[in-house]
C-alpha positions as CSV (number, residue, x, y, z in Angstrom):
1,M,92.3,133.6,107.7
2,N,90.9,132.3,104.4
3,F,92.9,132.6,101.1
4,D,92.0,132.0,97.5
5,L,94.9,129.5,97.0
6,K,95.2,127.6,93.7
7,H,98.4,125.7,94.3
8,H,98.6,125.1,98.1
9,Q,96.4,123.6,100.7
10,L,96.3,124.1,104.5
11,I,96.7,121.0,106.6
12,E,94.1,121.3,109.3
13,D,94.9,118.4,111.6
14,G,97.6,115.9,112.6
15,S,101.2,116.6,113.3
16,L,101.5,119.0,110.3
17,A,98.4,121.1,111.2
18,G,98.9,124.8,110.3
19,C,101.3,124.0,107.5
20,Y,100.6,124.6,103.8
21,I,101.5,121.9,101.2
22,H,101.8,122.2,97.5
23,Q,98.8,120.5,96.0
24,P,99.5,120.3,92.3
25,A,96.7,121.4,89.9
26,H,96.5,119.8,86.6
27,G,99.6,120.7,84.7
28,S,101.1,122.7,87.7
29,Q,104.7,122.2,88.6
30,I,106.5,123.3,91.8
31,D,108.7,125.7,89.8
32,D,105.9,127.5,88.0
33,K,105.9,131.2,88.5
34,A,102.3,131.2,89.9
35,V,103.2,128.4,92.4
36,L,106.4,130.2,93.5
37,A,104.6,133.5,93.9
38,E,101.9,131.9,96.1
39,R,104.5,130.1,98.1
40,Q,106.5,133.3,98.7
41,M,103.3,135.1,99.7
42,L,102.5,132.4,102.3
43,E,106.1,132.4,103.6
44,K,106.2,136.2,103.9
45,M,103.1,135.9,106.1
46,G,104.9,133.6,108.4
47,H,103.4,130.3,107.2
48,K,105.4,127.1,106.9
49,V,105.1,125.7,103.3
50,M,106.1,122.2,102.3
51,Q,106.6,120.2,99.1
52,V,106.0,116.5,99.4
53,Q,106.3,114.0,96.6
54,A,105.1,110.4,97.2
55,K,107.4,107.7,96.0
56,G,107.6,104.0,96.1
57,T,104.7,102.0,97.6
58,T,102.9,105.1,99.0
59,T,99.4,105.1,97.6
60,T,97.6,107.9,99.4
61,F,98.3,111.5,100.5
62,S,97.8,110.4,104.1
63,E,100.4,107.7,103.8
64,A,102.9,110.1,102.2
65,M,102.4,112.6,105.1
66,Q,102.8,109.9,107.7
67,K,106.1,108.8,106.1
68,F,107.2,112.4,105.9
69,T,106.6,113.2,109.5
70,K,108.3,110.0,110.7
71,K,111.3,110.7,108.4
72,T,111.7,114.3,109.4
73,G,110.5,114.1,113.1
74,Y,108.4,117.2,112.4
75,Q,106.1,118.3,115.1
76,S,103.7,121.3,114.9
77,N,103.9,124.1,117.4
């Protein structure tokens, strides 16, 4: 199913495949009304939505996701 999402991106592979992640647009914050509305729509449809913020020495989105999956032990269905 394809959505016209402005604030979230579907993760298509790896251990988080099938989850949506907040992908901030320029000037977009996680608590903006549009971001929250999009997140709630996805969650009501049964999708898992995540907020990840890279910190420290993490330099890429891929590295942030790898650290997140190791830290949480998350495995997709």
